[in-house]
C-alpha positions as CSV (number, residue, x, y, z in Angstrom):
1,M,0.0,0.0,0.0
2,K,1.1,3.6,-0.8
3,Y,1.2,6.2,1.8
4,K,1.1,9.9,1.2
5,I,1.9,12.4,4.1
6,T,1.1,16.1,3.8
7,A,2.0,18.7,6.3
8,L,-1.0,21.0,6.6
9,A,0.6,23.2,9.2
10,E,3.8,23.5,10.9
11,N,6.1,26.4,12.1
12,T,7.2,27.5,8.4
13,T,5.6,27.5,5.1
14,F,6.8,28.1,1.6
15,R,3.4,28.6,0.1
16,H,2.2,32.2,-0.2
17,N,-1.4,31.0,0.6
18,A,-0.8,28.8,3.6
19,L,-0.6,29.8,7.1
20,A,2.4,28.8,9.4
21,Q,1.6,28.3,13.1
22,H,3.3,26.9,16.2
23,G,2.2,23.3,16.4
24,Q,1.5,20.9,13.5
25,S,-1.1,19.1,11.5
26,I,-0.4,16.2,9.3
27,L,-2.7,14.5,6.7
28,I,-1.8,10.7,6.3
29,E,-3.2,8.9,3.3
30,A,-3.2,5.2,2.9
31,G,-4.1,4.5,-0.7
32,D,-7.3,6.1,-2.0
33,E,-9.4,4.6,0.7
34,Y,-8.2,6.0,4.1
35,K,-7.2,9.5,5.3
36,M,-6.3,10.5,8.9
37,L,-5.8,13.9,10.1
38,F,-3.1,13.8,12.8
39,D,-3.4,16.9,15.1
40,V,-4.9,20.3,14.2
41,G,-2.4,22.9,15.3
42,E,-3.2,25.7,17.7
43,I,-4.9,28.5,15.8
44,P,-8.7,28.0,15.3
45,G,-9.5,28.1,11.6
46,A,-5.9,27.8,10.3
47,I,-6.1,24.2,9.4
48,E,-9.4,24.6,7.5
49,H,-7.8,27.5,5.7
50,N,-4.8,25.5,4.6
51,M,-7.0,22.5,3.6
52,K,-8.9,24.7,1.4
53,Q,-5.7,26.0,-0.2
54,L,-4.4,22.5,-0.7
55,K,-7.8,21.3,-2.0
56,V,-8.2,18.8,0.8
57,E,-11.8,18.2,1.8
58,L,-12.8,17.8,5.4
59,N,-15.5,15.4,4.3
60,D,-12.9,12.9,2.7
61,I,-11.1,12.4,6.1
62,N,-12.0,9.3,8.0
63,D,-10.4,9.9,11.3
64,V,-9.0,12.9,13.3
65,V,-6.4,11.9,15.9
66,I,-5.3,14.4,18.5
67,S,-2.0,13.7,20.3
68,H,-2.2,16.4,23.0
69,R,-4.2,19.6,23.9
70,H,-5.6,21.5,20.9
71,I,-8.9,22.6,22.6
72,G,-9.5,25.8,20.8
73,A,-8.6,24.5,17.4
74,L,-10.3,21.1,17.9
75,T,-13.5,22.6,19.3
76,N,-13.7,24.8,16.2
77,M,-13.2,22.0,13.8
78,V,-15.4,19.4,15.5
79,S,-18.5,21.6,14.8
80,N,-17.7,21.1,11.1
81,L,-17.2,17.3,11.1
82,N,-19.9,14.9,9.8
83,D,-19.3,11.2,10.4
84,Q,-15.5,11.3,11.2
85,R,-14.3,9.7,14.3
86,V,-12.2,11.8,16.7
87,Y,-9.6,10.2,19.0
88,L,-8.3,11.9,22.0
89,P,-5.8,11.2,24.7
90,T,-7.5,10.2,28.0
91,Q,-6.3,13.4,29.7
92,L,-8.5,15.5,27.5
93,G,-11.7,15.8,29.8
94,E,-12.7,19.3,29.5
95,E,-16.4,20.0,29.8
96,D,-16.9,20.7,26.1
97,I,-15.6,17.2,25.4
98,R,-17.2,15.3,28.1
99,N,-20.5,16.8,27.1
100,H,-20.3,15.2,23.6
101,P,-19.3,11.6,24.0
102,E,-21.0,10.8,20.7
103,K,-18.4,12.8,18.9
104,Y,-15.2,11.6,20.9
105,N,-13.3,8.3,21.3
106,F,-10.4,8.0,23.8
107,L,-7.2,6.4,22.7
108,P,-6.2,3.4,24.8
109,K,-3.1,3.7,26.9
110,N,-0.1,1.5,26.6
111,P,1.6,0.2,29.8
112,D,4.5,2.7,29.0
113,G,2.2,5.6,29.2
114,G,1.9,6.2,25.5
115,Y,-1.1,5.8,23.4
116,D,-1.9,3.0,21.0
117,L,-3.0,3.9,17.4
118,A,-3.0,0.4,16.0
119,N,-6.6,-0.5,16.9
120,I,-8.4,2.6,15.9
């Protein structure tokens, strides 16, 4: 299977129409059938802007995986999701997340304290 990895946001950009920001967001594509958005950066709306510039459709993404706190950017993006699954580390238990268990799944912890993405 072929994989394609696209940086949707990071500290620098060489594209005149994309936004750079502290934090990153990576689109991982496995063939034509699966797309995962890994992290969403820090600035609400920035990833959506960069996705539009790169012609990436939010509706084409299967899963969104968050590695650590991105509360502002994540809350903004979740309101635009349809049937995509959102996976979060277990420490993200803020009220806006706890109040929407239908939208969020929590990543299983490994014995070493990390998170297991193999079974999502």
